[in-house]
C-alpha positions in Angstrom: 109.5 98.9 -164.0 106.6 98.3 -161.7 104.9 99.6 -158.5 102.9 97.3 -156.1 101.9 99.9 -153.5 99.6 102.8 -154.5 96.5 104.6 -153.3 93.6 106.3 -155.0 90.9 108.6 -153.8 88.9 105.6 -152.7 91.2 105.7 -149.6 93.6 108.5 -148.7 95.1 109.2 -152.1 94.0 112.1 -154.2 93.8 110.7 -157.8 90.9 108.6 -159.1 91.7 105.0 -160.1 91.6 105.8 -163.8 94.1 108.6 -163.5 96.5 106.3 -161.6 96.3 103.9 -164.5 96.9 106.7 -167.0 100.0 107.7 -165.0 101.2 104.0 -165.0 100.7 103.9 -168.7 102.7 107.1 -169.2 105.6 105.7 -167.2 105.6 102.4 -169.1 104.9 100.2 -166.1 105.1 96.5 -166.7 103.0 95.7 -163.6 100.9 97.8 -161.4 98.7 97.3 -158.3 96.2 99.5 -156.6 96.3 98.9 -152.8 93.9 101.2 -151.0 93.6 101.1 -147.3 91.0 98.5 -146.1 89.0 98.7 -149.3 88.8 97.3 -152.8 86.2 99.9 -153.9 88.4 101.4 -156.7 89.6 98.1 -158.2 86.9 97.6 -160.8 87.4 101.1 -162.2 91.2 100.7 -162.2 90.9 97.3 -163.9 88.6 98.6 -166.6 91.0 101.4 -167.3 94.0 99.0 -167.3 92.3 96.7 -169.8 91.5 99.6 -172.1 95.0 101.1 -171.9 96.7 97.6 -171.7 98.5 98.2 -168.4 99.4 94.9 -166.6 97.3 95.2 -163.5 96.5 93.2 -160.3 94.0 94.2 -157.6 95.3 94.7 -154.1 94.6 96.1 -150.6 96.5 97.4 -147.7 95.2 96.3 -144.3 96.2 97.6 -140.9 96.7 94.9 -138.2 96.8 95.2 -134.4 100.4 95.3 -133.2 102.5 97.2 -130.7 103.6 99.5 -133.5 102.0 100.3 -136.9 101.7 97.1 -138.9 100.4 97.2 -142.5 100.1 94.1 -144.7 99.5 94.3 -148.5 97.3 91.8 -150.1 98.3 91.4 -153.8 96.0 89.7 -156.3 93.0 89.4 -153.9 89.7 88.3 -155.2 87.6 91.4 -154.6 84.4 89.4 -154.5 85.7 87.3 -151.6 83.4 87.2 -148.6 86.3 87.7 -146.2 87.3 90.9 -148.1 83.7 92.2 -148.0 83.4 91.5 -144.3 86.7 93.3 -143.6 85.6 96.4 -145.6 82.4 96.8 -143.6 84.0 96.3 -140.3 86.9 98.7 -140.9 84.6 101.3 -142.4 82.7 101.3 -139.1 85.8 101.4 -137.0 87.2 104.4 -139.0 83.9 106.3 -138.8 83.7 105.7 -135.0 87.3 106.8 -134.6 86.8 110.0 -136.6 83.6 110.9 -134.7 85.5 110.5 -131.4 88.3 112.8 -132.6 85.9 115.4 -133.8 84.0 115.3 -130.5 87.2 115.8 -128.6 88.0 118.8 -130.8 84.4 120.2 -130.4 84.6 119.8 -126.6 87.8 121.9 -126.8 86.0 124.6 -128.8 87.5 123.6 -132.2 85.0 123.2 -135.0 87.1 121.1 -137.4 84.1 119.4 -138.9 83.1 122.5 -140.9 86.3 122.1 -143.0 85.7 118.5 -143.9 84.4 117.4 -147.4 81.4 115.3 -146.5 81.2 114.1 -150.1 84.5 112.3 -149.8 84.2 108.6 -149.6 87.0 107.9 -147.2 87.6 110.5 -144.4 90.9 110.0 -142.6 92.9 111.5 -139.8 94.8 113.4 -142.5 91.6 115.1 -143.4 91.1 116.1 -139.8 94.7 117.3 -139.6 94.1 119.4 -142.7 91.0 120.9 -141.0 93.1 121.7 -138.0 95.5 123.6 -140.3 92.5 125.5 -141.6 91.7 126.3 -138.0 95.2 127.7 -137.6 96.1 125.1 -135.0 99.0 123.8 -137.0 101.3 124.9 -139.7 100.9 121.7 -141.8 99.3 118.3 -141.7 102.5 116.8 -140.4 102.6 119.5 -137.7 99.0 118.7 -136.8 99.9 115.1 -136.3 103.0 115.8 -134.3 101.3 118.3 -132.0 97.8 117.0 -131.7 96.9 113.7 -133.3 99.7 111.2 -132.8 99.8 108.7 -129.9 100.2 110.5 -126.6 98.9 113.9 -127.9 95.6 115.5 -126.7 93.4 114.5 -129.6 94.7 111.0 -130.3 92.1 108.3 -130.5 93.2 104.7 -131.4 91.4 102.8 -134.2 90.4 99.2 -133.8 92.2 96.8 -136.2 91.9 93.1 -136.8 94.6 90.8 -135.4 97.6 89.9 -137.4 96.2 86.4 -137.8 92.9 87.7 -139.0 94.5 89.9 -141.6 96.6 87.1 -143.0 93.5 84.8 -143.1 91.5 87.5 -145.0 94.3 87.9 -147.7 95.1 84.2 -148.1 91.4 83.1 -148.2 90.8 85.7 -150.9 93.6 84.1 -153.0 96.0 86.9 -152.4 99.7 87.2 -151.7 100.5 88.7 -148.2 103.4 91.2 -148.2 104.8 93.0 -145.2 104.5 96.7 -146.1 107.3 99.3 -145.4 108.9 97.4 -142.5 111.6 100.0 -142.3 109.0 102.4 -140.8 108.4 100.0 -137.9 110.1 100.2 -134.5 110.1 96.5 -133.6 112.1 93.3 -133.7 111.8 92.8 -137.4 113.2 89.3 -137.5 110.7 88.1 -134.9 107.9 89.8 -136.8 108.8 88.2 -140.1 109.2 84.8 -138.5 105.7 85.0 -137.0 104.2 86.3 -140.3 106.0 83.6 -142.3 104.3 80.9 -140.1 101.0 82.5 -141.0 101.6 82.5 -144.8 103.6 85.6 -145.5 104.7 85.7 -149.2 106.9 88.8 -149.5 108.6 91.8 -147.9 108.5 95.3 -149.4 112.3 95.8 -149.1 112.3 98.5 -151.9 110.3 101.5 -150.6 110.1 105.2 -151.4 111.9 106.3 -148.2 114.1 103.2 -147.6 117.9 103.7 -147.4 120.2 101.3 -149.3 121.1 99.8 -145.9 117.5 99.2 -145.0 116.8 97.7 -148.3 119.8 95.4 -147.9 118.7 94.3 -144.5 115.2 93.4 -145.5 116.4 91.6 -148.6 118.6 89.5 -146.3 115.5 88.7 -144.1 113.5 87.7 -147.2 116.3 85.4 -148.2 116.6 83.9 -144.7 112.8 83.1 -144.6 112.4 82.1 -148.3 110.2 85.1 -149.0 109.9 87.3 -152.1 111.1 90.9 -152.4 108.7 93.5 -153.7 108.8 97.3 -154.3 106.3 100.0 -153.7 106.2 103.8 -153.7 103.2 104.1 -151.3 102.0 106.8 -153.8 99.2 109.0 -152.5 99.4 111.9 -155.0 101.6 114.6 -156.5 101.5 116.5 -153.2 104.0 113.9 -151.9 106.9 114.1 -154.5 109.1 112.0 -152.2 106.8 109.1 -153.0 106.4 109.4 -156.7 105.0 106.5 -158.8 107.7 103.9 -159.5 110.3 105.6 -157.3 111.1 102.5 -155.3 111.8 100.4 -158.5 115.3 99.1 -159.2 116.3 96.8 -162.0 117.5 93.9 -159.8 117.2 90.1 -160.2 115.0 89.7 -157.2 112.4 92.3 -158.3 112.4 90.9 -161.9 111.8 87.4 -160.5 108.9 88.7 -158.4 107.3 90.3 -161.4 107.6 87.0 -163.4 106.0 85.0 -160.5 103.1 87.4 -160.0 102.3 87.5 -163.7 102.4 83.7 -164.0 100.3 83.2 -160.9 97.5 85.5 -162.1 97.7 84.8 -165.8 98.9 88.3 -166.9 100.4 88.4 -170.4 100.3 90.8 -173.4 97.0 89.2 -174.6 95.5 89.5 -171.1 96.9 92.5 -169.2 94.6 92.1 -166.2 95.0 88.3 -166.2 92.3 85.9 -165.2 91.3 88.0 -162.2 89.1 90.1 -164.5 88.3 87.5 -167.1 84.7 86.2 -166.9 84.2 85.6 -163.2 85.2 82.3 -161.8 82.6 80.2 -160.1 81.8 81.8 -156.7 80.8 79.3 -154.0 79.7 81.1 -150.9 80.6 79.6 -147.5 76.9 78.8 -147.0 76.8 76.9 -150.4 80.0 75.1 -149.4 78.5 74.0 -146.1 75.4 72.8 -147.9 77.5 70.7 -150.4 79.5 69.2 -147.5 76.2 68.4 -145.6 74.8 66.6 -148.6 77.9 64.6 -149.2 78.0 63.5 -145.5 74.3 62.6 -145.5 74.9 60.2 -148.5 77.8 58.3 -146.7 77.3 55.2 -144.5 76.9 56.0 -140.8 79.6 53.5 -139.9 82.2 55.9 -141.2 81.3 58.5 -138.6 81.4 56.2 -135.5 83.5 57.9 -132.9 83.7 61.2 -134.8 82.1 63.0 -131.9 83.1 66.5 -133.2 81.6 65.9 -136.6 82.7 67.9 -139.6 83.3 71.6 -139.2 83.9 74.4 -141.8 86.6 76.9 -141.2 86.4 80.2 -143.1 90.1 80.7 -143.6 92.6 79.2 -145.9 95.4 77.2 -144.3 98.9 76.7 -145.7 100.9 73.6 -145.0 104.0 74.3 -142.8 106.2 73.2 -145.8 104.5 75.5 -148.2 106.7 77.7 -150.3 105.6 81.1 -151.7 106.1 80.3 -155.4 103.8 77.2 -155.2 101.5 77.4 -152.2 100.5 74.1 -150.6 97.0 74.5 -149.1 95.5 72.2 -146.5 92.0 71.5 -147.7 90.9 69.2 -144.8 92.4 68.1 -141.5 91.6 65.3 -139.1 92.1 66.0 -135.4 91.7 63.9 -132.3 92.5 64.1 -128.7 91.3 63.3 -125.2 90.0 66.8 -124.5 88.9 67.8 -128.0 87.5 64.5 -129.3 87.7 63.5 -132.9 86.6 65.9 -135.7 87.3 66.9 -139.3 87.9 70.5 -140.4 87.3 71.6 -144.0 89.0 74.9 -144.9 86.7 76.9 -147.1 89.4 79.5 -148.0 91.7 76.7 -149.1 89.1 75.2 -151.4 88.4 78.6 -152.9 92.2 79.1 -153.5 92.6 75.7 -155.1 89.3 74.8 -156.7 87.3 78.0 -156.7 86.9 78.1 -160.4 85.4 74.6 -160.7 81.7 74.4 -161.1 78.9 71.9 -160.6 79.9 68.2 -160.2 83.6 68.9 -160.6 83.6 71.0 -157.5 81.4 68.6 -155.5 83.8 65.7 -156.4 86.7 67.7 -154.9 84.8 68.2 -151.7 83.8 64.5 -151.5 87.4 63.4 -152.2 88.7 65.4 -149.2 85.9 64.3 -146.8 86.6 60.6 -147.7 90.3 61.2 -147.2 89.9 62.6 -143.7 87.4 59.9 -142.8 90.0 57.3 -143.8 92.4 59.0 -141.4 89.7 58.7 -138.7 89.1 55.0 -139.3 92.8 54.1 -139.5 93.5 55.9 -136.2 90.7 54.0 -134.5 92.1 50.8 -135.9 95.7 51.7 -134.9 96.8 51.9 -138.5 98.9 54.7 -140.1 99.0 53.8 -143.8 97.4 57.0 -145.0 99.7 59.1 -142.8 102.7 57.5 -144.5 101.1 58.1 -148.0 100.6 61.8 -147.0 104.2 62.1 -145.8 105.4 60.7 -149.1 103.4 63.3 -151.0 104.8 66.1 -148.8 108.3 64.9 -149.3 107.9 64.9 -153.0 106.6 68.4 -152.9 109.5 69.6 -150.8 112.0 68.0 -153.1 110.4 69.5 -156.2 110.5 73.0 -154.6 114.0 73.0 -153.1 
């Protein structure tokens, strides 16, 4: 039994990370993820408790994305030291603070002092905290009532919160080495198939078909979508605390072949086994190459190469922060694009190196071993450039053969 969607008091849950791990231990979970909203602040404490109690654990995050309706994407197995994760945390913390301040000002302008009921020591104030304050002010009978009457879209004190785009969220998760999973799609009022198709093209790995409030019909539908788009099926309670008994830890779990297969794949990917319950994610830290260091390594390699190789490469060599998956990539064995040669009348000729892809594939390599991988990719893309200028396509054919072999192996 496992649960891959839970919250601690580092976001809008009520239990500290250590207590969540204790609960997971008591229930005999064989895999557990902490996925707080827009933050990985509680992960280290959860991982330390998991290592001590020998609970199989992976770090996670739940990120809200801009979309016509509420869209949440889970990132399972993210590297919490990833620059992209750190940037997102800071940006979303500011957006949430600004939103809360605007709501409180609207309330104050209406003569409602909700702020006096808020716990200023709480790390993560949410709209639910404001709703609770409105209950204390006798403006609503319950938190749900406060949302329905005052705080939801179209109501007097509704203020939208800025969120990153769907593309940005997927980039953050993938570049941090995580597995993107569409959270509770049954709660969304949208064209689910169109959404899944779009997310799949951006690197979606799974769908949370088993969810605390999902009906058997909803679970069956999202299982069929996962099968159609070659995605994995996951389960999550969306646990926030004992005050929500309808979303108890592990309540979404069912002993099915697809959920058992997901557990096996996740454990294998992150090195989780009886001897290492937290896998390699919390083993001695892998080599961390910042984007600036990566740029410096690439610049030094380029400066050592003959100038003739760069003739006509008017766009030079650019670094993209994100990771990029090949269009033929399959979730179980991701195929990352490390470098890419582009040319056109309007854009000119240039090479792009994908920092996120290098971190996903070679992030643990150090020193000369890592430098050699960067040099290999730069030379590969420069060969593309030279062959295109000469009207040759030998390397394109070689690349096509490699991709064909990958596809055949993963069919």
